[in-house]
C-alpha positions in Angstrom: 97.7 98.5 124.4 97.2 100.2 121.0 100.3 102.3 121.3 102.3 99.0 121.5 101.1 98.0 118.1 103.2 98.8 115.1 101.6 101.0 112.4 101.3 97.9 110.2 99.5 95.9 112.9 97.1 98.8 113.6 96.2 98.9 109.9 95.5 95.1 110.0 93.4 95.5 113.1 91.2 98.3 111.9 90.4 96.6 108.6 89.5 93.4 110.5 87.3 95.5 112.8 85.6 97.1 109.8 85.0 93.7 108.3 83.0 92.7 111.3 80.2 94.8 109.8 79.7 92.0 107.2 79.3 89.3 109.9 75.7 88.7 110.8 74.1 86.3 113.3 73.4 82.8 111.9 75.9 83.1 109.1 77.8 80.2 107.6 81.2 81.9 107.7 84.6 81.0 106.3 87.5 82.1 108.4 90.7 83.0 106.6 94.3 82.4 107.5 97.2 84.8 108.1 98.1 87.8 110.3 95.2 90.0 109.3 92.7 87.2 109.5 93.9 86.4 113.0 92.6 89.8 114.2 89.2 89.0 112.7 89.0 85.6 114.4 89.8 87.2 117.7 87.2 89.9 117.2 84.6 87.3 116.2 85.5 85.2 119.3 85.0 88.3 121.4 81.5 88.7 120.0 80.8 85.0 120.6 81.9 85.1 124.2 80.5 88.5 125.3 77.4 89.0 123.1 76.4 85.5 122.2 77.0 85.8 118.5 76.0 82.5 116.8 77.7 81.6 113.5 78.6 78.4 111.7 82.4 78.7 111.1 84.6 76.8 108.6 88.3 77.4 108.9 90.8 77.6 106.0 93.6 75.9 107.9 94.4 73.9 110.9 96.1 77.0 112.4 92.9 79.0 112.0 90.7 76.2 113.3 92.9 75.9 116.5 92.8 79.7 117.0 89.0 79.8 116.5 88.4 77.1 119.1 90.7 78.9 121.5 88.5 82.0 121.0 85.4 80.1 121.7 84.2 79.7 118.1 82.7 76.3 117.2 84.4 75.0 114.0 82.7 72.8 111.5 84.1 71.1 108.3 83.1 72.3 104.9 81.6 68.9 104.2 79.2 69.4 107.1 78.3 72.9 106.1 78.5 72.4 102.3 78.0 76.1 101.3 78.9 79.4 103.0 77.3 82.8 103.1 80.5 84.6 103.4 84.3 84.1 103.6 86.6 86.8 105.1 90.3 86.2 104.4 93.5 88.1 103.9 95.7 88.5 100.8 99.4 88.9 100.0 98.6 91.2 97.1 95.5 92.5 95.3 95.2 94.5 92.1 92.5 97.0 90.9 90.3 94.1 89.6 90.5 92.4 93.0 92.6 89.6 91.6 94.7 88.2 94.4 97.9 86.4 95.3 97.4 84.3 98.4 99.3 81.5 100.0 102.1 83.3 101.9 100.9 81.3 105.0 100.8 78.1 103.1 97.0 77.5 103.2 96.2 78.5 99.6 94.5 75.2 98.7 92.0 75.2 101.5 91.5 78.9 101.2 90.6 78.6 97.6 88.2 75.7 98.2 86.4 77.6 101.0 86.3 80.9 99.0 84.8 79.3 96.0 82.2 77.6 98.2 81.0 81.1 99.4 78.3 83.4 98.1 80.5 86.4 98.9 84.2 86.9 99.6 85.6 89.8 101.5 89.3 90.4 101.5 91.0 92.3 104.5 94.4 93.7 104.0 96.6 96.6 104.9 97.4 99.2 102.2 100.9 97.7 101.5 99.1 94.8 99.7 97.5 97.1 97.1 99.4 96.9 93.8 98.8 97.9 90.2 100.2 94.6 88.8 100.5 91.3 90.6 103.8 89.6 91.1 105.9 91.5 93.5 105.0 89.0 96.1 106.3 85.5 95.2 103.5 83.3 93.7 102.9 80.2 95.7 102.2 77.0 93.9 101.2 73.9 95.8 102.7 70.7 94.4 102.6 67.0 95.4 105.8 65.7 97.0 106.2 62.9 94.4 108.5 64.1 91.6 108.4 67.7 92.9 111.8 68.5 91.2 110.4 67.4 87.9 107.3 69.5 88.5 109.6 72.4 89.4 111.4 72.0 86.1 108.2 72.0 84.1 107.1 75.1 85.9 110.4 76.8 85.1 110.0 75.9 81.4 106.4 77.2 81.4 107.1 80.5 82.9 110.0 81.2 80.6 107.4 81.7 77.8 105.1 83.9 79.9 104.9 87.7 80.5 107.0 87.9 83.7 110.0 89.8 84.8 111.6 87.1 87.0 111.9 83.3 86.6 113.3 82.0 89.8 111.5 79.1 91.5 112.3 78.0 95.0 111.1 75.3 97.3 109.6 76.8 100.5 111.5 75.8 103.6 110.6 75.8 107.3 113.8 75.9 109.3 116.0 73.3 107.6 113.2 71.1 106.0 110.7 71.7 103.3 107.5 73.3 104.4 104.5 70.9 104.3 100.9 72.1 103.8 97.9 70.8 105.8 97.2 68.5 102.9 100.7 67.1 102.9 102.1 68.9 99.9 105.1 71.1 99.1 105.0 74.7 98.0 107.1 76.2 95.3 107.5 80.0 95.3 107.7 81.7 91.9 109.6 85.0 92.1 108.1 86.6 89.0 108.3 90.3 90.0 105.4 91.1 87.6 102.7 88.9 86.1 101.5 90.4 82.9 98.7 88.0 82.3 97.5 86.3 85.5 94.7 84.4 83.8 97.1 82.8 81.3 99.5 82.1 84.1 96.8 80.3 86.1 95.6 78.2 83.2 99.1 77.0 82.2 100.3 76.2 85.7 97.2 74.2 86.5 97.8 72.0 83.5 101.2 70.8 84.7 101.2 67.4 86.3 102.1 67.6 89.9 100.6 71.0 90.4 97.7 70.9 92.9 96.8 74.6 92.9 98.2 78.1 92.5 98.0 81.1 94.7 96.3 83.2 92.0 92.7 83.9 93.1 91.0 85.3 90.0 87.4 86.5 89.9 86.8 85.3 93.4 86.9 88.4 95.7 83.8 90.7 95.9 85.0 93.3 98.4 88.3 94.5 99.8 88.7 96.3 103.1 91.9 98.2 103.2 93.5 99.4 106.4 95.8 102.4 106.4 98.4 103.2 109.1 96.7 106.6 109.8 93.4 104.9 110.9 91.6 105.2 107.6 89.7 102.3 106.1 88.8 102.0 102.5 86.1 99.6 101.3 86.1 98.7 97.6 83.2 96.7 96.1 84.1 95.3 92.7 80.5 94.4 91.9 79.0 97.9 92.5 82.1 99.9 91.7 81.7 101.8 94.9 84.6 103.0 97.1 83.9 104.2 100.7 86.3 105.8 103.2 85.9 106.1 107.0 88.1 106.3 110.0 88.3 103.6 112.7 89.5 104.5 116.1 91.0 102.0 118.5 89.2 102.7 121.7 90.1 101.6 125.3 87.9 98.5 124.9 90.0 97.4 122.0 93.2 98.1 123.9 92.0 95.7 126.7 91.1 93.1 124.1 94.4 93.2 122.3 96.2 92.5 125.6 94.4 89.1 125.9 
């Protein structure tokens, strides 16, 4: 029931629900990864099962692909679909220019490939992800396993000369072992606190041997849908410069759905 959801989960749910307005029948749709994107996948699955919504879906992670199939959504590979009309995904942080930090769930590589293969990218996030300057959330960097400690040292040397407030780099762990991505790589989390020049950071990190990709998503997002704990939803379009506000109520039908 809706009253059993925390305020943060309500905010995630309502922005996912608002993002459903962007989903049209017949779309080639990229499905994001993370707690907010999970709500979206479930809502799309509900439309597929109850109302016969037909879409061509591409998932950004094995986790999302499995969830989509459980919800009754047919999943295709990006190689099969080749290009997407829309991708809807979450973010760990976004700034006023809709630059993002992503990768908290470890799917940043596939998320970036899918996003850049889309005509339009809509970000769904609760208001806590809205920041003036990126960097409070640790920046994930995906690296190959071979020589990862050397790669880590090169990253530490590189960021020491950049406009950041912190310089700690840690290997992401899962339980007592290193976290491994869907593509078989490690993730290094850069605790930078503030990134003064994200574009410079992205360019320099991606030149380091062993770095596969960073969690900086720059000039990729078109729209952000922001959920607030009081039920308000804000929609910012970076291309038109428009900002819209509305209120999304969780009705009894949603309550029944969330108990599934």
